[in-house]
N, C-alpha and C positions, 0 to 999 in steps of 0.2 A: 453470447457466450454460454457455456454449459458446464457440465461436470464430468471429469474423466477418472477412471481407475484402471489399474492393470498390473500385470506381473510378467517378469522374465524368469523362466526356470533354468537354473544352471544345469540341472539334470532333467532330461526329458521325463515328463510324467503326465498322467491323466489329470485333467483340470476338474476341480470341484466347481462346476458352473454355478451352482446355487450360491456358493460362498461369494463369488464375484458379483453376482446379481444383487446379493444383500449389501455388499460394499457399495455398489452403485446406487442402490435405493436410499442409502443414507444421504445421498446428494440430490434427492428429488427436488429440494427447494431451488437448486441451481438449474434444474432442467425438468420441469413438470410436464412438458409436452410430448416427449417420446423417449424411447429406450432402444439401445442397440448393443450388441456384444459380438465378440469373435474369439474363438478358442482353438488352439492347437497344442501340440506337445511342448512348444517352447514359450508361447505367450498366451495370456488371456487379457482381453480388453473389454471394458465396460463403459457405457456412455449414457448420460442423461442430457436431454436436449431442451433448450429454450429456443423455440423456433423464431428466427428473426430474418434470415436470408434464405431464399429458396424453400418456402414453407412446405412444398409438396414432396420434393425428392432429396432434401438436404440432410437427411438423418445420417448418422455415422455408426460404425466405422466406414471409412472410404478406402478405395483401392485404386491402383493403377490399372492399365489395360490388361496385363496378364495376372493380376492379383498377387504378384510377388511382394508388393508393398501393402501393409495394413496401417491405417492412420486413424487415430482419434486426436481431436484438438479442441481444447477449450479456448475459444477466441474468435476474433474477427480479423480478416485481412482486408484492409480498406482499399488497397490498390489492386484488388483482384480483377477488375475489368481489364485494366491495362496488361496485367500479367497473363490473363487468359488469352488475350489477342496474340501476345508474343508466343505463347506455347502452342496455340493452334497453328500459327505460321510455321512452327518447327515440326509439325506433324502429330501432335498429341491429340488424343480423342477424350472428350469429357462426357460423362454420363449424367451429370447433374448441373445445376446452375449455382451450386454452393460456392461461396467464396473460399472455403477451406480446401476444396478439391485441387486448387492450384498447387498446394504444397507437395502432393505426391508426384506431380509432373515436374515441378521444380527440382525435387530430389533426384529424379531420373536425369535431369540435365546437369545439375550442379553438385549433387551430393549435399554434404552439410553446409556448403557455401551458399545454399539457398537462402540462408538467413539474411544475407546482404541485399536480397531483393524484396524483403517483406516490409510493408508499412502496416503495423497493426498492433494488437494486444493479444498475446497468445501463450498457451502452454501446449507444446507439441509432443506427442508420443507416436513414433513411427517404427514399425518393425520391418527390417529388410531380410526376407527369408533366404535370399541368395547368400548374403554375408552372415546370416544368423546373428544379427546385431540389432540392438534396440537403440534408437536415437531419441533423446529427450532434449527439449529446448524451452527456455523461458524468454519472454520478450525483453526488449532493451531495458525497460524501466522497471519491470516487475509488476505490471498491472494484473496479469493473470497468475494466480498462485500455482505452485507445484511442489509437492513434498514426496520424499521417498524413505523407505526403510530397506536395509540390505543385510542379509545374513548368508551363510554358506549354501543355503538351499534355494533362496528366491530373492529377487529384487522387486519390491513393490512400489508403486507410485499412485498418487491421487491428487485431486484438486484441493481437498481438505483433509486434515489429519484425522477427523472423526471417521472417515471411510477406512483409513489404514487400521484404525483400532478395532475394526470388525474382524480383522484377520487374526486367527489364533496364535500365530507366530510373533505378533508384534507386542512387545512388553510395554508396560505403563510405568515409567520412572520420571520423576521431576528432574528437569535440567536446571541446576542452580545457576548456570551461566545465563540462561534465558531470564530467570527472575532477576538476577543482578543487573543485567542490561536494562530491563524495564525500570528498575530503581534508579539507575545511573544516567541513562541517555534518554532521548525522546521516545525510544522504543527498541525492540529487538532488531538485530541486524543479521540478515542471511549470512551464513547457513544455519544460524542458531534458531531453535524452536524451544518451546517449553517442555518438550519431551526428549529425554536423554538420547534416545536411539533413533529419533526421527529428524530428518535433515531437510532444510528448505533449499531448493535449487536457487542459486543466486541469479538476480536479474542480469541479462546480457551474457548468459552462459548456456552452453549445451553439454550434454553428457553422451558418451558412447558406452554401451554395456554389452559385453559378450561373455563367453564361458571363461575367458582368461582374465578379464580386467574390467574395472569401472573407471573411466577417465573423464575428468572435468576440464572444459576448455572455455576461456573467455573469448567472446567475439565482438563485444562492444562495451564502452564505458563512457561516462560523462567527464572525460579528461580535458581540462582547460589548458590553453597554451601558457607557458611560463610568462611571468610579468614582463620580462625583457623582450618577449616576442609579441606582445600585444600591439595592435595597431595604435599608433600615436597621432597620426594625422588622418582625418576622415571628415566626410560630410554627414552631419547628423541626419539630414533628410533622407539620404540614401539608405541608411539603416532603418529608419522608420518606414520607408516605402517597402523594403524587403520584409520586414516584420509583418506589416499589414497584409501583404500578399500571401505569406506563408500561413498566417493565422486563418485567413479566409479559406485557403485550400485545405487546411487541416480540418476546419469545421465542415466544409463541403464533403470531405471523405467520410466524416462521422455521421453525416445525415443519410448515408447510403444504407437502406434497409427496406425490407418488404412489409414492414409494420410502421406505424407512426412513431416519430422520435420527438420527445419533449425535452425540456431543459430545467435545471434548477435555477432559482433566483434567490440569492442570499441578500441582495441589496448592495453588495460590494462591487468593486471594479471588475473583478475577473469573470464572475458568472454573468454579469451584465454585458460585458464585451462579447462573450460567446453567444449570448442570446441575440445580440445585435447582428452578428455575422449570420446567424441562422435565418434571421428575418430578411437580411439583405440578399442572401443567396436565393431564397424562395419567398418573395414578398407576398405572393397570393395564397400561401399555405398558412392557415392560422394554427399555430402550434399550442400545445399545453405547457404551462409553466407551473412550478411547484415550489412552495416556500413553507418554512416553519415560522409561525408567529408565537410570541411569548407573552404570557400574562404579565410579566414584569416589564413595565415600560422602559426601565433603564437599559434593558438588553434587547428590546424589540426593534426590528428593522423593517417592519411591514410598510412604513411610509415609502421607503426607497424601493421596496419590492413592487409595490403597486405602481410607482412611477415608471419602473422599467417595463412592467407588464403592459402598461398603456403605451409606452414608447414603441414596443415591438408587436402590439396588437395580439397578445396571447390570451388564451383561455386560462385564467389563473385559478390555481387550487391552493388553498391555505389550510394548514393544520394548526390549531391552537394547542400549544404545548405548555402544560403546567408542571410545576416541580413534582407533583405527585406521580407523574408519568415516569420519572426516573426510578423510583423505588419499585414500580410495577414491571419495569422492563429491563432492569440492569442485569438480572440473571440470564435472561435470553441473550443479551448483548455479549456476555462472557462466553456463553455456549458457542455462538457463531464466531467470536474472535479467537477461540481456542487458546486464550491467554488472559492473564490479569490485565486490568485496564488502569491507566494513570488518571483517567477523568471519566465523567459520566456523559460526555457529549455523544458517545455512540448511541445512547438511547434516543437522542434527537434525530440522528441519522436513520435509525430504524423506523421512527415515525414518518420521516420524509419518504423513504422508499415504500412504506406501506401506503402512503397517499398516492404514489405513482401506480402501484399495483391495483389499488381500489378504483383508480380511474381507467383501468383496463389498458394501461401502457406497459411496455416491456423495456423501453430504451430511453435513457436520459443523457443529456450532455451536462458536464460539470466543469467548473473552472479550476479544479485542483491542479497544483503544480506551478502556478505563476509566482508565488511568493519565493519559492526555492530557486527559481531560474532568474528572477529579476530583482533580487535583493529586497524582498517585501517585508522582512521581519525587523524588529527593532535592533537586533544584534548587529545588523549591517551598519546602522548609523553609529552604534556604540563603537564598532571597530574603527570607524573613521575619526571619531572624537577622542578615542582612547590613545594617548601617547605612551610609548614605551619609555617612560622616564623613571629613573631610580636615583636615590640619593647617593649612590655609589657604594653604600653598605646595606646589604640585604639581610633581614633577620632569617632565622632558620626556617620559619613557616613559609616565607616567600621563596626561599631557595628550594624547598621541597615541592612547592607548587610548580615552579619553573621546570624542575626536573620531571615532574609528572606530565606537564604539557609537552615536553620534549619526547617522552615515551609515547604519548597518545598521538600527537600531530606532527612530530618532527620539528617543532618550533616552540622554544621556551617562552616566547612573547605572545603566542596566540591564545586568546581566551575564548573558550566555547562553552556557553551555558552556565558553568559554575566552576568553583575551585574543587577539582576532583579529589585532591589529596585530603582536603578538609572533610569532604563529603564521605570519605571512607570511614571516618569516625562515626558518622550518623548510621551508616549501614551496620557497622560492628555492633553498635548498641541495639539496633532493631532486631538483628538475627538472634535466634536461640543460641545458647551457649555452645552446643555441639556443632552447630553450623558455623559459628563465629571462629572456632578453632581451625576450620577448613577454608576460611575466606580466601587465602592466598591461592587456592586451587582454581577459583572461578572468578576472582575479582576483575571485573571488566574495566576498571579504571587504571589497571596496570598495563594490560596489553591492548594496544590500540585496535579499534574495530574497523579501521579503514587502512588502505595501502598508503603509507606515508610518502612513498615515492611520487604519488600522484598529487601530493600537496606541495612538494618541494619546489621552491622558486616561484610559486603562484602568488598573485596578489591576495591580500587578506580577504577581499570580497569573494574571490573565486575559491579560496580555501574554505570559507564558510559555506559557499554554495555547494561545493562538492560534498562536504560533510553532511549538510542538510539533505542532499540527494541520497546519500547512503543511509542516514540514520532516521530521516523523517518520512521520505516518500514511500518507498516500496513496501516496507514491512510495518509501517504504522498508518500513514494517511491513506495509502492505497489498499491496505489490508483490513485492519480492524475498523478503520473509519470509512473505508470505501467498499471494496469487493465483498467482504463478509456481510455488511449490513445491507447492501443493495440486493445481493443474491439471497439473503435471508427471506426476502419477499419476492423472489423470482424477477428481479429487475437488473438489467445490464447498464452500468455506467460507462460512459465514454469520455475521454479526456483530451480535448483538442490541444491543450498546452503541452502535452507530452508526445506529440507527433515526432517521429524520428527526424524528419527533415527540418522541423522547427528547432529541435534540440541541437542538431548539428550547426545550425545558424547561430543559436544562442551562445555556443562556445566561442564564436568569433566576435561577438559584440564587446567592445571595450568596456572595462569596469566602470569607467567614468560616465557611460551612458545608462548604466543600470541604477547607480546612486550618484546623483548630481546635486551639489549644494545641499546635501543631507535630505534630498527628496527621493524617497523610496520608489522603485519601479518607474524611474523617470521616462525611459524610452517607451514603456508600455502605456504610460499616461499620455505621452505625445501621440501615440498611435490612436488611443481612445478618443482624443479630441475630434477625430474624424467621424466618430460613430455614437458617442454617448452624450447625454445632458451634462452640463458643467457640474451640477449638484452631485452627480455620481462620482465624477473624477476628482473633485476638490474636497469631498467630505473626508473628514479625518478617518484614518484606518481604524476599523472596529474589529477587535478580536473577541468574538463571543466565547465565553467560558461558562459552561453549564454549572449549576450548583453542585458542589462537591460533597465530600463526606461530612463536613460540619452540618450541612443541611439535613442529611440523613440521620445523624446522631440526635439532632434536636427534634426530629419527627417521631422518634421512638418506634421504629419499624421492627416488627417482630423477627423477621428472618435476618435482618441486619444485626439485631442484638444477639441472636443465636449464633450467627457466623463469627461474631467478634467476642463471644463470651470467653472468659478466662479458661474455662474447661476445654472449649473447642481449640483454642490457640495452643494450649499445653498439649493436648492429645495429638494435634497435627505435627508439632515439633519443629516448625520452621522459623517462627518468630518468638521473641521473648515475651511471655504473657504479661509480665509486670510492666514492661515498656508499653505494650499495647494498651494496657489499662490506663497508664498515664496519658497516652495519646487520646484515648476516648474521653477522659475527663477534660483535657485541654480543648479538644475539638467540639465538645458539647456546650462550652460556654457561649452565651449569647454574643459576646463581644469578639469572639474569635473567628477569623476567616483565613483562607489560604489564597495568596496571590498566585494563581496557577500559571501565570505568564513567566514567573521567575522562581517559583517554589514547587516542590513535589507535594502532592496530596498523599502523604505517606499512608494515612489510614484507608484511603480509597484503594491503594495497591494491596494492603493487607486484606481488606474486605473482599476484593474481587479475586485475589489469590485463593482465599477460602472457598469462594464460589467455584473457581476453577477446579480445585481439588475434589469437590463434591460432584460437580457435573461430569467429570471424566474419570471418576472412581480411582483417583490417584492415591498412592500409599502415603501413610504418615512417615515422617522422617525417623 
């Protein structure tokens, strides 16, 4: 994948080519290998390339035969060989061997319906000069990022917000809804960003931009069948067989590249299974594997990482990560995330992608996505154990919580993460007085961040899975935990568990095969029995949490102290300086810790929000 920038001008005008080249240059970390651009009186496109497929002739922009279509795309089309054969049979001529070139010819054949043919991770920008129309699209899950800014003069888009900020017409204003979502939920949810006037294209959506209008369309979603429609009678082995075949095919697709492909090994089930498929598909290819080891033995998983490396005969690379690395790289993690962080784990991910880059690799496979699709979090077990039982008389607090759940999820009995009505009190105290008075304007715990109609009638397991899909995957785990930290070091991550064909199958798997007898990821573990050592499958789920702000407070780090100083917090005007002082005192105590599985590290959010304000020159409130 790469980095793209561009503009659609509502009124024809001469392009400032140097400006768009500067915007693209901000994304050099996403594409250090090459640069391309295209300009006319309606559009400007810029492109930074990370060369992975068709190393010699695959630079962009790309065109159709008569050059009436101009394309830049950040992404990979994994089924491009099959699509190319179909298009050649229909009479299309290709000038490159790039996987991306199939898009322009698919557009000629199918228009915007081309998206139904793609298996990949992508952010597409295509200008149709005959229709004088810009077509933008983001992949089904939201692996590839895509942001835009729109005013009466110009529509701007880019792979990262920092490129948009190079344009003089783009303002810098804090979006309080974004900050509130980070405080309230696992992360932000598209279309929200931390910038008031910059919007994130939603996963599974495309946009059409012309002189008259900007229209957004949904083309796909992870919508589960209603509980009454779920399959009740089935053969378990048939589902396991199909899952096994689809995972192998998905991994095979993601090994397609003209450069070596490695894989991450966390020591857990998901990355181990992907590594096993990669070895099975090409047993004579010795691949590189990458892991983080920790100085703290209580969180180190290197024993299982080495076991899997031996199992798949990989060339293993290990980076020893100490807690001091957090303080030294947290600011860089915020810069690439373009948002405050809830936890410090991004610094570990940065170190991991640096290890890949230092080993001269550009592509890695990762096991992200399995927990959300196969009921891998503790919340799924709690849902099954939690009975909706009341004494018949509910106190006012419980009544208010139930009303809040009804607003958020359309189900007063469905508990997700926390009691949001009660948590509103925590937010009110934390915000500065002037912000507190405006909380109702942006309080994300009032207006649900997901489409409640897609939760209606679904099993509790599939409700949670859908919400996890919306609030964890694309704008959190695939964004600040994934895309941004991998491309910070010019590394592309690929996600076999998020293959579109696999996801369509996952929708059909009965809930009872995902969580069975309180056993998380039941069907995935049954599939893994064909490929992995028992020790990997049967080990207790290990959720690594990097040391949080209490550790930083006790280390007396100068830049941390400056960012959290009472004077700085007061000057910025977003949080209550007296409350932050109390948090600092509490978090500095040797006996204090944050259970990040169930609690927010509030001081980490305050700290990284301060870094965000400084990094992006954002105004005080």
